[in-house]
C-alpha positions in Angstrom: 10.7 -24.7 44.4 9.8 -21.3 44.1 12.3 -18.9 45.5 9.4 -16.9 47.0 7.3 -19.5 48.6 6.7 -18.6 52.2 4.0 -19.8 55.3 0.9 -18.8 55.2 0.6 -17.8 51.7 -2.4 -18.6 49.8 -1.5 -20.1 46.4 -3.4 -22.1 43.6 -3.1 -25.7 44.3 -3.3 -28.2 41.1 -4.4 -31.3 43.3 -4.2 -34.8 42.2 -5.7 -36.2 38.6 -5.7 -32.1 37.5 -4.4 -31.7 34.2 -2.4 -28.2 33.4 -2.3 -26.3 30.2 0.8 -27.6 29.1 -0.6 -31.1 29.4 1.2 -31.9 32.8 -0.9 -34.6 34.6 -0.7 -33.9 38.7 -0.1 -37.7 40.7 1.0 -38.3 43.7 4.5 -38.4 44.4 7.5 -38.7 46.8 9.4 -35.0 47.3 12.5 -35.5 49.4 11.4 -37.9 51.4 7.5 -36.1 51.9 4.4 -37.4 49.9 3.0 -34.9 47.9 -0.4 -34.7 47.1 -0.6 -31.8 44.6 1.2 -28.8 42.8 1.6 -25.4 43.9 1.2 -23.2 40.6 3.0 -20.3 38.8 0.7 -18.1 36.8 2.5 -19.6 33.7 1.8 -23.1 34.7 -2.1 -22.2 34.6 -1.4 -21.3 31.0 -0.6 -17.3 31.3 2.2 -15.8 29.2 5.5 -15.0 30.3 5.4 -11.6 29.3 2.0 -10.8 31.1 3.1 -12.3 34.3 3.8 -9.5 36.9 7.8 -9.4 37.0 7.9 -10.0 40.9 6.0 -13.5 39.7 7.9 -14.1 37.0 10.4 -16.5 38.7 7.9 -17.8 41.5 4.6 -18.7 42.0 1.6 -16.4 42.3 0.4 -15.2 45.7 -3.0 -14.4 45.9 -4.8 -11.3 48.2 -5.1 -12.2 51.8 -8.7 -11.9 51.2 -9.2 -14.4 48.8 -10.9 -17.3 50.1 -9.3 -20.3 51.0 -10.9 -23.5 48.8 -12.3 -21.3 46.5 -12.1 -21.7 42.5 -8.2 -20.5 41.4 -9.2 -20.3 37.8 -12.4 -18.0 38.5 -10.5 -15.7 41.0 -7.9 -15.2 38.2 -11.0 -15.1 35.6 -9.2 -18.0 33.5 -12.9 -19.6 33.1 -14.0 -16.4 31.4 -14.4 -16.1 27.4 -12.2 -13.7 26.1 -13.5 -12.1 22.6 -10.5 -10.9 20.2 -11.8 -8.3 17.8 -10.3 -8.0 14.3 -11.1 -4.3 13.9 -10.8 -2.5 10.4 -8.7 0.6 10.1 -11.9 2.5 10.2 -13.2 2.0 13.2 -10.5 3.0 16.0 -13.7 3.7 18.6 -13.4 0.2 19.3 -10.2 0.2 20.8 -11.8 0.8 23.8 -14.1 -1.2 26.1 -16.8 1.6 26.2 -16.5 2.3 22.0 -17.1 -1.6 21.9 -19.9 -1.0 24.4 -21.5 1.2 21.7 -21.5 -1.2 19.1 -22.9 -3.6 20.9 -26.0 -1.5 22.4 -26.5 -0.3 19.0 -26.8 -4.0 17.9 -28.8 -5.1 20.6 -30.9 -2.1 20.9 -29.9 -1.5 24.6 -28.7 1.2 26.6 -24.8 2.4 27.5 -24.2 2.3 31.2 -20.7 4.6 31.1 -18.7 4.0 34.5 -19.8 6.0 37.4 -16.9 8.9 38.3 -17.1 9.4 42.4 -14.1 11.7 42.6 -13.5 14.0 45.5 -11.1 16.5 45.9 -9.5 18.2 48.7 -9.1 21.9 49.3 -5.9 22.2 47.5 -5.6 23.9 44.4 -3.7 22.1 41.4 -2.3 25.3 40.6 0.1 25.6 43.5 1.6 22.4 42.5 2.3 22.2 38.9 1.7 25.0 35.7 1.4 23.7 32.3 2.5 25.4 28.6 2.3 24.4 25.2 4.9 25.4 22.5 3.8 23.2 20.0 -0.2 23.3 19.7 -0.4 22.4 16.1 0.9 19.2 17.6 -1.0 19.2 20.9 -4.2 21.5 20.8 -5.0 20.1 24.8 -3.2 19.0 27.4 -5.2 18.5 31.0 -3.3 16.9 34.2 -4.5 16.3 37.8 -2.1 15.7 40.7 -2.8 12.9 43.2 -0.9 13.0 46.6 0.2 10.4 49.3 -0.3 7.6 47.2 0.6 4.2 48.2 2.3 2.1 45.7 1.6 -1.5 45.6 -0.3 -4.5 43.4 -3.8 -3.4 41.8 -7.0 -5.3 42.5 -6.7 -8.7 41.5 -9.6 -8.2 39.2 -8.2 -5.5 37.6 -4.8 -7.6 36.9 -6.8 -10.3 35.4 -8.4 -8.0 33.3 -4.8 -6.6 32.1 -3.1 -9.4 31.6 -6.6 -10.9 29.6 -6.2 -7.8 27.2 -2.3 -8.5 26.9 -1.2 -6.1 29.3 0.9 -6.8 32.2 0.4 -5.7 35.3 3.2 -3.2 37.5 1.4 -1.4 40.4 -1.9 0.3 41.2 -1.0 3.8 39.9 0.7 2.2 36.4 -2.4 -0.4 36.1 -4.9 2.1 36.5 -3.5 4.1 33.4 -3.5 0.9 31.5 -6.8 0.1 32.6 -8.3 3.6 31.4 -6.3 3.0 28.1 -8.4 0.1 27.3 -11.6 0.9 28.8 -11.8 4.8 27.4 -8.9 4.8 24.8 -7.6 7.6 26.3 -3.6 6.9 26.4 -2.4 8.3 30.3 0.9 8.6 32.1 1.7 9.1 35.3 4.6 10.4 36.5 6.7 10.6 39.7 5.6 14.2 40.7 8.8 14.9 43.2 11.1 13.0 40.5 10.1 15.6 37.6 12.3 17.8 39.3 10.4 21.2 38.8 6.7 22.8 38.7 6.4 23.5 35.1 5.7 21.2 32.1 6.3 22.3 29.2 5.1 20.2 25.5 7.6 21.4 22.6 9.7 19.7 19.9 12.7 18.7 20.7 16.4 19.9 20.0 18.4 17.9 17.3 20.7 15.3 19.2 18.6 16.0 22.5 18.3 12.6 24.1 16.1 10.7 26.7 16.0 7.6 28.4 12.6 5.7 27.9 11.0 3.3 30.2 12.2 0.3 28.3 15.6 1.4 29.5 17.0 2.6 26.0 18.5 5.6 25.1 17.1 7.5 22.0 18.8 10.5 20.0 15.7 12.6 19.2 15.2 15.5 16.0 13.2 18.6 15.4 10.2 16.4 14.3 9.6 14.6 17.8 7.6 16.2 20.5 8.5 15.8 24.0 7.3 16.5 27.4 9.8 18.6 29.0 9.8 19.8 33.2 10.9 22.5 31.2 14.5 21.6 31.4 14.8 18.2 29.7 12.3 15.8 28.4 10.7 13.4 30.7 8.3 11.5 28.5 8.7 11.2 24.6 4.8 12.6 24.0 2.6 10.0 22.9 4.6 7.3 22.9 6.8 6.4 26.3 7.5 7.8 29.4 10.7 8.6 30.7 12.9 6.6 32.9 14.1 9.9 34.9 10.1 10.8 36.1 8.3 6.9 36.2 6.3 6.0 39.3 8.5 3.8 41.8 8.0 2.0 44.6 8.7 4.9 47.1 6.5 7.2 44.8 3.6 9.2 47.3 2.7 12.1 44.7 1.9 11.2 40.8 0.9 13.8 38.2 -1.2 12.3 35.5 -1.3 13.0 31.8 -4.6 13.2 29.7 -4.0 14.9 26.0 -4.6 15.0 22.9 -1.7 14.7 20.2 -2.5 14.8 16.6 -1.7 11.6 14.3 1.1 12.8 12.3 3.2 14.2 15.1 2.8 10.6 17.2 3.2 8.7 14.0 6.6 10.7 12.8 8.2 9.9 16.4 7.2 6.2 16.4 8.5 5.1 13.0 11.7 7.4 13.5 12.5 5.6 16.5 11.2 2.2 15.9 9.2 2.4 19.1 5.1 1.3 19.1 3.2 1.0 22.1 -0.7 1.1 23.1 -0.7 4.2 23.6 1.2 5.4 20.0 -1.0 2.9 18.2 -4.2 4.9 20.0 -2.6 8.5 18.7 -1.8 7.4 15.6 -5.4 6.3 14.7 -7.1 9.5 16.4 -8.9 9.4 19.7 -11.8 11.3 20.7 -11.1 14.4 22.5 -14.1 14.8 24.1 -12.8 12.0 26.9 -10.0 13.4 27.7 -10.6 15.4 30.8 -13.4 12.3 31.4 -10.5 9.8 31.5 -8.5 12.1 33.4 -11.1 12.1 36.8 -11.8 8.3 36.0 -8.1 7.5 36.4 -7.9 10.1 39.8 -10.5 8.3 41.5 -9.5 5.4 41.0 -6.1 5.8 42.3 -8.0 7.6 45.5 -9.4 4.1 45.6 -6.9 1.8 45.6 -4.1 3.7 46.2 -5.2 5.4 48.7 -4.7 8.8 47.5 -5.7 11.9 47.8 -6.8 14.3 44.6 -5.5 17.8 44.7 -8.6 20.2 43.5 -8.7 21.5 39.9 -7.5 20.1 36.4 -4.3 22.0 35.2 -5.2 22.7 31.1 -3.9 23.7 27.7 -6.7 23.8 25.4 -6.5 25.2 22.0 -8.4 22.3 20.0 -11.3 23.9 17.6 -13.3 20.3 16.7 -16.0 21.4 14.4 -19.1 19.6 14.8 -20.0 17.2 12.0 -23.3 16.8 10.6 -24.6 14.7 7.6 -27.9 15.2 5.9 -29.4 12.2 4.1 -33.2 11.6 2.7 -35.0 8.2 3.1 -34.8 7.6 -0.6 -31.9 8.1 -1.1 -30.9 5.4 1.8 -33.5 2.9 -0.2 -32.2 3.6 -3.6 -28.3 2.5 -2.4 -29.6 -0.2 -0.6 -32.2 -1.4 -2.8 -34.4 -1.8 0.3 -38.0 0.0 1.4 -36.7 0.9 4.7 -39.1 2.9 6.5 -38.7 6.3 8.6 -39.3 4.5 11.4 -36.9 2.1 11.0 -34.3 4.4 10.3 -35.1 6.6 13.2 -34.4 3.6 15.5 -31.2 2.3 13.9 -30.1 6.1 14.6 -31.3 6.2 18.2 -29.4 3.2 19.1 -26.5 4.4 17.4 -26.6 7.0 20.1 -26.6 10.2 16.8 -28.5 13.4 17.3 -30.7 14.0 14.7 -33.7 15.7 13.3 -36.1 14.4 11.0 -38.1 16.5 8.4 -40.6 15.1 5.9 -38.6 12.4 5.2 -35.1 14.4 5.5 -32.3 13.3 8.4 -29.9 15.6 9.9 -27.7 13.4 11.8 -25.1 14.9 14.5 -22.2 12.8 14.3 -20.6 12.1 18.0 -17.1 12.6 18.0 -16.5 9.2 18.8 -17.3 8.0 15.5 -14.3 9.6 13.5 -15.2 7.5 10.5 -18.3 8.7 9.6 -18.6 12.7 7.4 -20.4 11.6 4.3 -23.7 10.1 3.0 -22.5 6.8 2.1 -21.2 6.5 5.7 -24.4 7.0 7.0 -25.8 4.4 4.8 -23.4 2.0 5.9 -24.6 2.2 9.6 -28.0 1.8 8.5 -27.1 -1.7 6.3 -24.9 -3.0 9.1 -27.9 -2.7 12.0 -30.7 -3.5 9.3 -29.0 -6.8 8.6 -26.7 -7.7 5.5 -28.8 -10.5 5.1 -32.5 -8.8 4.9 -30.6 -6.9 2.1 -32.3 -8.3 -1.6 -30.3 -10.1 -3.4 -30.2 -8.9 -7.2 -28.1 -8.4 -9.7 -27.4 -5.0 -11.3 -29.6 -4.9 -14.4 -27.7 -2.9 -17.2 -28.4 -2.6 -20.9 -25.6 -3.7 -22.6 -24.6 -0.8 -25.1 -21.2 0.0 -27.4 -18.9 2.4 -25.7 -18.7 6.0 -27.0 -16.5 8.5 -26.5 -17.7 12.6 -25.0 -17.1 15.2 -27.2 -13.9 16.3 -25.4 -12.2 12.5 -25.6 -12.9 12.4 -29.5 -11.3 16.2 -30.1 -8.8 15.2 -27.9 -8.0 11.6 -29.7 -8.4 13.3 -32.8 -5.4 16.0 -31.9 -3.3 13.1 -31.0 -3.7 11.5 -34.1 -3.0 14.5 -36.0 0.2 15.1 -34.1 1.3 11.3 -35.0 0.3 11.7 -38.7 2.8 14.6 -38.8 5.4 13.1 -37.3 5.4 13.0 -33.5 5.7 10.5 -31.3 3.7 10.3 -28.2 5.5 10.4 -24.6 4.0 9.5 -21.1 6.3 10.8 -18.7 6.0 11.1 -14.8 4.1 14.0 -13.0 6.1 14.2 -9.8 9.4 16.3 -10.5 12.0 18.0 -8.5 11.2 21.3 -6.8 13.7 23.4 -9.1 12.1 22.1 -12.4 8.4 22.4 -11.1 7.8 25.9 -12.4 9.9 25.9 -15.6 8.2 26.9 -18.3 4.3 27.5 -16.7 1.7 29.0 -18.2 0.2 30.0 -14.6 2.2 30.6 -12.0 1.5 28.6 -8.6 3.1 28.0 -5.3 4.4 24.3 -5.7 2.9 20.9 -4.4 5.2 19.1 -2.6 4.5 15.4 -1.2 4.5 14.9 2.5 7.0 12.0 2.4 8.6 11.8 -1.1 10.8 8.7 -2.2 13.5 11.3 -3.9 14.0 14.9 -4.1 14.0 14.0 -8.3 10.1 13.2 -7.7 9.3 15.4 -4.6 6.8 17.8 -6.2 4.0 17.8 -8.7 4.4 19.1 -12.1 3.3 22.4 -13.4 4.7 22.1 -17.1 5.1 18.8 -19.4 7.9 20.4 -20.9 11.0 19.6 -18.6 10.3 16.0 -18.4 9.6 16.1 -22.8 13.6 17.7 -22.2 14.5 14.9 -20.3 13.1 12.7 -23.4 15.0 14.2 -25.8 18.1 14.6 -23.8 17.6 10.6 -23.0 17.8 10.1 -26.7 20.6 12.4 -27.9 22.8 10.7 -25.3 22.0 7.3 -27.3 22.9 8.7 -31.0 19.4 9.6 -31.3 19.9 13.3 -32.7 16.5 13.8 -34.4 13.4 13.9 -31.9 9.8 14.9 -32.3 7.5 14.1 -29.2 4.4 15.5 -27.5 2.6 14.7 -24.3 -1.1 15.3 -23.1 -1.3 15.1 -19.7 -2.3 16.9 -16.2 -0.2 19.8 -14.3 -1.4 20.6 -10.9 -2.1 24.0 -9.6 -2.8 25.5 -6.2 -6.2 27.8 -5.9 -6.1 29.0 -3.0 -5.0 28.7 0.6 -7.6 26.1 1.8 -8.9 25.1 -1.7 -7.5 21.5 -3.1 -4.9 21.8 -5.9 -6.2 21.7 -9.1 -5.5 19.7 -12.4 -5.6 21.1 -16.0 -4.6 19.3 -19.2 -2.0 20.2 -21.2 -0.4 19.6 -24.4 3.3 20.4 -24.6 5.6 19.0 -27.8 9.8 19.5 -28.2 11.4 18.9 -31.9 14.9 19.1 -32.2 17.6 18.1 -34.9 16.5 17.6 -38.6 12.2 17.4 -39.2 11.4 14.0 -40.9 15.1 13.1 -41.5 13.9 9.2 -42.3 12.3 10.4 -45.4 14.2 9.3 -48.5 12.4 12.1 -50.8 12.9 16.0 -50.6 15.4 18.2 -48.6 16.5 17.8 -45.1 15.2 20.9 -43.0 16.5 21.7 -39.6 13.6 22.2 -37.6 13.2 26.0 -36.7 10.6 28.4 -35.4 8.0 27.9 -38.2 8.7 24.3 -38.3 7.0 24.2 -34.9 4.5 26.9 -35.4 3.3 24.9 -38.7 3.0 21.6 -36.6 0.3 24.3 -34.2 -1.2 25.7 -37.7 -2.4 22.2 -38.8 -3.9 21.4 -35.6 -5.8 25.0 -35.2 -7.0 24.5 -38.9 -8.1 20.7 -38.1 -10.1 22.0 -34.9 -11.7 24.9 -37.0 -9.9 27.8 -34.8 -7.6 29.4 -37.6 -9.5 32.5 -37.9 -9.1 33.2 -34.1 -5.2 32.2 -33.6 -3.1 34.7 -32.9 0.7 34.5 -32.4 2.3 37.6 -30.2 6.0 38.0 -29.8 7.3 37.2 -26.1 9.5 36.9 -23.4 9.3 34.3 -21.1 11.7 32.7 -19.0 13.8 29.6 -20.3 12.9 30.4 -23.8 14.7 32.5 -26.3 13.9 36.4 -26.3 13.6 36.8 -30.2 12.4 33.4 -30.7 9.3 33.0 -29.2 5.6 33.8 -29.1 2.7 33.4 -27.3 -0.8 31.9 -28.8 -3.8 33.3 -28.2 -7.3 32.5 -28.8 -10.3 35.0 -28.9 -7.8 37.5 -27.6 -6.7 35.0 -24.2 -3.5 33.5 -23.9 -3.3 29.6 -24.2 -0.4 28.7 -24.7 2.9 29.7 -26.6 5.6 28.1 -28.9 9.2 29.2 -29.7 13.1 27.9 -29.4 14.8 27.3 -26.0 17.5 29.6 -24.4 20.5 28.5 -25.3 21.2 28.6 -21.4 18.6 26.1 -21.2 19.8 23.8 -24.1 23.1 23.8 -23.0 22.0 22.4 -19.6 19.8 19.7 -21.3 22.9 18.7 -23.4 20.7 19.6 -26.6 21.2 21.3 -30.1 18.4 24.0 -31.4 15.1 22.8 -29.8 12.2 24.5 -30.1 8.7 23.7 -27.8 5.0 24.3 -27.3 2.5 24.1 -24.4 -1.2 24.7 -24.8 -3.5 24.8 -22.4 -5.6 21.7 -23.8 -9.1 22.1 -21.9 -9.2 26.0 -23.3 -8.3 24.8 -26.6 -10.6 22.1 -27.3 -13.6 23.4 -25.3 -13.9 26.4 -27.9 -17.3 26.9 -29.5 -16.8 25.9 -33.6 -19.1 26.0 -36.0 -19.6 22.4 -37.6 -17.0 21.7 -40.3 -18.7 21.2 -43.3 -17.0 19.4 -46.4 -17.4 21.8 -49.4 -17.1 19.8 -53.2 -13.7 20.0 -55.0 -14.0 23.3 -56.3 -15.3 23.6 -59.9 -13.3 26.7 -60.8 -9.5 27.1 -61.1 -7.6 29.6 -58.4 -5.0 31.9 -58.9 -1.3 32.3 -56.4 0.5 35.5 -56.1 3.6 35.6 -54.5 4.7 38.4 -52.8 7.8 39.1 -50.9 7.9 41.9 -48.0 11.0 43.9 -46.9 10.3 45.2 -43.3 11.7 46.2 -40.3 12.8 43.6 -38.0 10.8 43.6 -35.3 7.6 43.2 -37.4 5.9 40.1 -36.5 5.2 37.9 -39.5 1.7 36.9 -37.7 0.5 40.8 -37.8 1.6 41.1 -41.6 -0.2 37.8 -42.2 -3.5 39.5 -40.5 -3.3 42.5 -42.4 -2.8 40.8 -45.5 -6.2 38.6 -44.7 -8.1 41.4 -43.6 -7.4 43.8 -47.1 -7.8 40.5 -49.2 -11.3 40.4 -48.1 -13.6 37.3 -49.3 -11.7 36.9 -52.6 -8.2 36.2 -50.7 -8.9 32.2 -49.2 -5.1 31.3 -48.2 -1.9 33.3 -47.3 0.9 31.1 -46.1 4.6 32.2 -45.4 7.1 30.0 -47.2 10.3 32.2 -46.7 12.5 34.5 -44.4 15.1 36.0 -45.2 18.2 38.5 -43.3 21.4 38.8 -44.8 23.9 41.2 -46.7 21.0 41.9 -49.9 19.5 43.6 -47.3 19.7 46.9 -45.5 20.7 46.6 -41.6 17.5 46.2 -39.6 15.6 44.8 -42.3 14.2 41.1 -43.0 12.3 40.0 -46.2 9.3 37.6 -45.2 8.0 35.9 -48.5 3.6 34.9 -48.6 1.8 32.6 -51.2 -1.6 34.1 -51.7 -4.4 32.2 -53.2 -7.4 33.6 -54.7 -10.6 32.0 -55.6 -14.7 32.7 -56.0 -16.3 29.1 -55.8 -19.1 30.6 -58.6 -17.1 31.6 -61.1 -13.5 31.8 -63.1 -11.9 34.8 -61.5 -9.9 37.5 -64.2 -6.4 38.6 -63.8 -7.9 41.9 -63.3 -10.0 41.1 -60.6 -7.0 39.4 -59.0 -4.4 42.3 -59.6 -7.1 44.9 -58.2 -7.3 42.7 -54.8 -3.6 41.9 -54.7 -2.8 46.0 -55.1 -5.2 46.6 -52.2 -3.0 44.0 -50.2 0.2 45.9 -50.9 -1.1 49.4 -50.1 -2.3 47.9 -46.9 1.0 46.5 -45.6 2.6 49.2 -47.1 0.7 51.7 -45.0 0.8 49.8 -41.7 4.2 48.5 -41.5 6.3 50.7 -44.2 6.6 47.4 -46.2 8.2 47.6 -49.8 8.3 44.8 -52.1 11.5 43.2 -52.5 13.1 43.3 -55.9 
């Protein structure tokens, strides 16, 4: 028999003929020589899971309170004849993780009002501040902390109706004080915790981050080692609870507890989620804090718990609440028109119908000529935009009432936008001249994130990166393209020419979201067009990289608006790098890698470029008009100019174009020489000049006159001399 059977108890008896949930049928029998006409039942035998049975009845029969009527239906007293509804909630409906939240939902569906519990709280004449104080040192994780003191409590079983409701909800009853905190959790969705005031060992509560290596034994008798990421409730010295997750064994309510401190707080989701995940500890409380609770009911739930403890544990509620409140909750308002609702749903709902639905939802609102301005209650954290309101209207209007029509759409051939067409043209050009497209990761390491960036910005780091190598959003495409070149070289592919178009990510202000900007970047190293069997094999140099870009600018009709200026950029060779300007605005750069960077990537002489693609493609250009094949011949003259080493070829070219006037149609560099045949500090730059008039054949005298003007201009501006 059961070890806790005693004379005078009121127990559940299964009579002859009864069939228990396990399939056992009760029959008359003789036990120890006595006739048995029934069986005294434990809660497990009545169908309650062992994990939900109060510990005092785990190995024996259940004893009803002394006021239970003899002969009454045991199943009815235990609420086992009640219907239990199990709700499957979507992650956004955290408001329904409480009975009050579900009540609001049912009231909205049925068009009824919600009757909230009446809190009859009587306080004694004492002041809670004489008992305890609260300090929060981690307000970003705990913006609201409140507490009450209830004294002279008598620990015992909670009312049977409360125990049966807790068990129906999957929570094991413990004692009246603990059961009341769990009951409020289910009723309000607000986690509470009751501390044994005398076992706190202090008159101070301090909420802070744990110290690295600090330990706590939680209520499940497990010693847990904490980190600085974990939030704890302390008595000013040592942790007494793991905030929002589980209390500590050193301050738990026991049979000899007489005074309790009730905690009701608002902890932020990330702080609780981190601790729960790190420690492998998930509770009813942590689940609600992770998903988000309604801070507007934090103190109301505290008052309800104190009132119930006064009623069912015989306690006295000390006057006042001790609290720290730095919470700055912003009221959420959504404005939407009736026309917008009907266009999205395909309905003809009237203003009155929408107003009725919002009233049933208990949303405060104003309406002006079909425009609704709605104030969202704090319990509905899932509502913030128009579409959320439309969803609520559709739910309560009835999905079955929405018109079932197929979308009407005219089938048309796809078409690229002008920007997309230009971008495709850029890609085809680069592939035509010999570059291969690469697609690399958007995530990189903190060290490489800002290398080669056209614009400097604070790196954007992932909150929970998988690895440090992929922890920060990139600000340039070049670092990963260099990794591509290095990867190929390590596999005996010396000649690499690759490009990429993709987004970089930049912060644009303290409170603004990061911006995405499209870039075009390229890397060339080794021998240019090494695979061709014809012609001379040419090693990649600055002019190869620049020539690729010159062809691109010509394709886009921007040649005369582009300017190259010698520049110094970090990670780039100081004497072989140029910024690229479009209409005077810097849109990119081209040049050789700094030798140190080349060594880091195990590359030979390597040239790179990066452009702000949107600036390039969005530039206004005249429509490119194709002209007929020239009817008249052109005349080409070559010129080799000796200038100081610091003279930039692009500036020379610009001066030649200006001096040549309308007859000079094309200027191209075909040779740069530095060596023993020239004086120290000098270099020779050779240009090919093509003269042409579409209306007639130019004479040699005409071309010579213009050519002389060109020579005079470069002599005056740069001190250039003709190379003999």
